[in-house]
C-alpha positions in Angstrom: -36.7 -19.1 -8.7 -34.8 -17.9 -5.6 -33.5 -14.4 -5.7 -30.3 -13.7 -3.9 -30.5 -10.8 -1.5 -28.3 -7.8 -2.3 -25.1 -7.8 -0.3 -24.7 -5.1 2.3 -21.5 -3.1 1.9 -19.6 -2.4 5.0 -16.2 -0.8 5.6 -13.8 -2.1 8.2 -10.3 -1.1 9.3 -7.5 -3.6 10.3 -4.5 -2.3 12.1 -1.2 -3.9 12.8 1.2 -2.5 15.5 4.9 -3.0 14.6 8.2 -2.4 16.4 11.0 -0.3 14.7 13.1 -2.4 12.3 16.2 -4.2 13.6 18.7 -6.4 11.9 16.3 -9.3 12.7 13.3 -7.4 11.1 10.2 -6.0 12.6 7.9 -7.6 15.2 4.1 -7.3 15.3 1.8 -7.2 18.3 -0.6 -10.1 18.4 -3.6 -9.7 20.8 -5.7 -12.4 22.5 -9.3 -11.7 21.6 -8.0 -9.4 19.0 -10.4 -6.5 18.2 -8.0 -4.7 15.9 -10.8 -4.6 13.3 -13.7 -2.2 13.7 -16.5 -0.7 11.7 -16.3 2.9 10.6 -19.2 5.1 9.6 -18.7 8.8 9.2 -14.9 8.7 9.6 -12.5 8.0 6.9 -10.6 4.6 7.3 -7.3 6.2 8.5 -9.0 8.3 11.1 -11.0 5.3 12.4 -7.9 3.1 12.5 -6.0 5.8 14.5 -8.8 6.3 17.0 -9.1 2.5 17.6 -5.4 2.1 18.1 -5.2 4.8 20.8 -8.4 3.6 22.5 -7.4 -0.1 22.7 -3.8 0.4 23.7 -3.8 3.4 26.0 -1.2 5.0 23.9 -1.1 8.7 22.9 -0.8 10.3 19.5 2.9 10.9 20.0 3.6 7.2 20.8 2.6 5.7 17.5 3.0 6.8 13.9 1.4 5.6 10.7 3.9 3.4 8.9 2.0 2.2 5.8 -1.4 2.2 4.3 -2.2 -1.0 2.5 -4.4 -1.5 -0.5 -8.0 -2.3 0.5 -9.4 -5.7 -0.2 -12.9 -7.3 -0.1 -14.2 -10.3 1.7 -17.7 -11.7 1.3 -19.5 -13.0 4.4 -22.4 -15.2 3.2 -23.8 -15.8 6.7 -24.1 -12.1 7.3 -24.9 -11.3 3.7 -22.2 -8.7 3.8 -19.4 -7.6 1.5 -16.6 -6.3 3.7 -14.1 -3.7 2.4 -11.1 -4.0 4.6 -8.6 -1.1 4.9 -5.3 -2.3 6.4 -2.8 -0.1 8.2 0.5 -0.6 9.9 1.5 1.5 12.9 4.9 1.8 14.5 5.4 1.8 18.3 8.7 2.1 20.0 8.4 1.5 23.7 12.1 2.1 24.2 11.8 5.6 22.7 8.5 6.5 24.3 9.1 4.9 27.7 5.5 3.6 27.6 4.0 0.2 27.3 0.7 -0.9 25.9 -2.2 -0.9 28.4 -5.0 -3.2 27.2 -8.6 -2.3 27.4 -11.2 -4.7 28.8 -11.7 -6.4 25.4 -8.2 -7.9 25.5 -6.5 -10.3 27.8 -2.9 -10.1 26.7 -0.6 -9.4 23.8 2.8 -10.5 22.6 5.2 -9.2 20.0 6.1 -11.9 17.4 7.9 -12.2 14.1 5.4 -12.0 11.1 6.7 -15.4 9.9 5.4 -17.0 13.1 1.8 -15.7 12.7 0.6 -19.1 11.4 1.5 -20.7 14.8 -1.0 -18.5 16.6 -4.8 -18.1 16.6 -5.6 -14.8 15.0 -8.4 -12.9 13.3 -9.4 -14.0 9.8 -7.3 -12.7 6.8 -4.5 -11.4 9.1 -1.9 -12.9 6.8 -3.4 -11.0 3.8 -3.5 -7.8 5.8 0.2 -8.3 6.7 1.2 -8.9 3.1 -0.4 -5.5 2.2 1.3 -3.4 4.9 4.7 -5.0 5.7 7.4 -3.8 3.2 11.1 -4.5 2.6 13.8 -2.5 4.4 14.9 -0.9 1.2 11.4 0.3 0.4 10.8 1.5 3.9 14.0 3.5 3.9 13.2 4.9 0.5 9.7 6.0 1.5 11.0 7.8 4.6 13.5 9.7 2.4 10.8 10.5 -0.1 8.4 11.8 2.6 11.1 14.1 3.9 11.1 15.9 0.5 7.5 16.8 0.3 8.4 20.5 0.2 10.2 19.9 -3.1 8.6 20.7 -6.5 6.2 18.3 -8.2 8.7 17.3 -11.0 11.5 16.8 -8.4 9.2 14.4 -6.4 8.2 12.6 -9.6 11.9 11.9 -10.5 12.7 10.9 -6.9 9.8 8.5 -6.8 10.8 6.9 -10.1 14.4 6.7 -8.9 13.2 4.7 -5.9 11.2 2.4 -8.1 14.1 1.9 -10.5 16.6 1.2 -7.6 14.3 -1.5 -6.3 13.9 -3.1 -9.7 17.6 -3.1 -10.2 18.1 -4.7 -6.8 16.0 -7.7 -7.9 18.3 -10.4 -9.2 17.8 -12.4 -12.4 15.5 -15.3 -11.5 14.2 -13.4 -8.5 10.6 -14.2 -9.7 9.2 -17.3 -11.1 7.1 -15.6 -13.8 6.3 -12.3 -15.4 3.1 -12.2 -13.4 5.0 -12.5 -10.1 7.2 -9.7 -11.2 4.3 -7.5 -12.3 2.4 -8.0 -9.0 5.5 -7.1 -6.9 6.2 -4.1 -9.1 2.6 -2.9 -8.6 3.0 -3.3 -4.8 6.1 -1.2 -4.8 4.3 1.4 -7.0 1.3 1.4 -4.6 3.4 2.1 -1.5 5.4 4.8 -3.2 2.2 6.6 -4.2 0.2 6.1 -1.0 3.0 6.1 1.6 5.8 8.1 0.1 4.2 10.9 -2.0 2.0 13.7 -0.7 -1.7 13.7 -1.5 -2.6 16.2 -4.2 -6.0 17.6 -4.6 -5.6 19.7 -7.8 -2.8 20.5 -10.2 0.2 18.4 -11.2 0.5 15.2 -9.3 3.8 13.3 -8.9 2.0 10.0 -8.3 0.9 10.1 -12.0 4.5 9.5 -13.0 4.4 6.1 -11.2 1.0 5.3 -12.6 2.0 6.1 -16.2 5.3 4.2 -16.0 3.5 1.1 -14.6 1.0 1.3 -17.4 3.8 1.4 -19.9 5.4 -1.6 -18.3 2.0 -3.4 -18.2 1.6 -2.8 -22.0 4.8 -4.7 -22.6 4.2 -7.7 -20.3 2.0 -10.7 -21.1 -0.2 -10.8 -18.0 -3.6 -12.2 -17.4 -6.1 -9.8 -18.8 -3.6 -8.6 -21.4 -3.6 -5.1 -22.8 -6.2 -4.2 -25.5 -5.4 -2.2 -28.6 -7.7 0.5 -27.1 -5.4 0.7 -24.1 -2.3 0.9 -26.2 -3.8 3.8 -28.1 -4.5 5.6 -24.8 -0.9 5.0 -23.8 0.2 6.7 -27.1 -2.0 9.7 -26.4 -0.5 9.9 -22.9 2.9 10.1 -24.7 4.5 7.3 -22.6 4.6 4.7 -25.4 8.3 5.2 -25.9 9.3 3.1 -22.8 10.4 -0.3 -24.0 12.4 -1.5 -20.9 12.2 -0.6 -17.3 15.8 0.6 -17.3 14.8 3.5 -19.5 12.4 5.0 -17.0 14.8 7.5 -15.6 15.8 9.0 -18.9 12.2 9.3 -19.8 11.3 10.9 -16.5 14.1 13.4 -16.6 13.3 14.6 -20.1 9.5 14.5 -19.9 8.7 14.9 -16.2 6.5 17.9 -17.0 4.2 15.6 -19.1 4.3 12.7 -16.6 2.8 14.7 -13.7 -0.1 16.2 -15.8 -3.5 14.9 -16.9 -4.9 14.6 -13.3 -8.4 14.0 -14.6 -7.2 10.5 -15.8 -5.9 9.4 -12.4 -8.9 7.3 -11.4 -8.8 5.5 -14.8 -5.1 5.0 -14.4 -5.3 3.6 -10.9 -8.2 1.3 -11.8 -6.2 -0.1 -14.8 -2.9 -0.5 -13.0 -4.1 -1.9 -9.6 -6.9 -4.1 -10.9 -7.1 -7.4 -8.9 -4.2 -6.4 -6.8 
């Protein structure tokens, strides 16, 4: 019997450079011999991505800013017997504001700014379309995240309500028939929740955490949707113990948040379980 070798686990960062949004949308930089992906070892993914962007473009820290962090995803490479964990990021560069242009390093021959919808007409690194899906967001969400980030000095409960307001506003914007199935709706709702948590709210080490409000509301929505994997009775009992079982429709989120925001932002020791449950297979 042949035994399969254990896959090596490797981390990699994938960065996308974007222009500021215009009425025509954003444009992304596409590089020939693109080396936007790179291994990282002792650094965290965001630090590694930042370092690579600056080294490969000749830009300074003040010329680019982090726009979005995307949800990591995995890719198995059978030839290299490696399981890659890819961490995507989007960075914004405004040459009109900075007065600078990208200066390529020796690993790149040229670059061009294109519309994301035109990516399929160019040669590019593997899985670029998947990375773009995870970091490019709607104008409404981008504006909402910027407004939320500007309120980081506010209290935890205020941030929780602001975050849920943004989530609700986006849901209300979606028209009847916007999605073809409940699963499509659920997947898009989770993406919005992910970006609000990771790109709009501050990271919290200890104490009340406003991102828990998003997680718990998403769990409550998941419990009432018929999605692949379903929701077990054990999960429903956990929802009841978390005191969020009273949400029956998404439109009730704000009333719940306003009256029970103190409960929504607590129970930080459950956050890993909540994230794993909500964002599974995202």
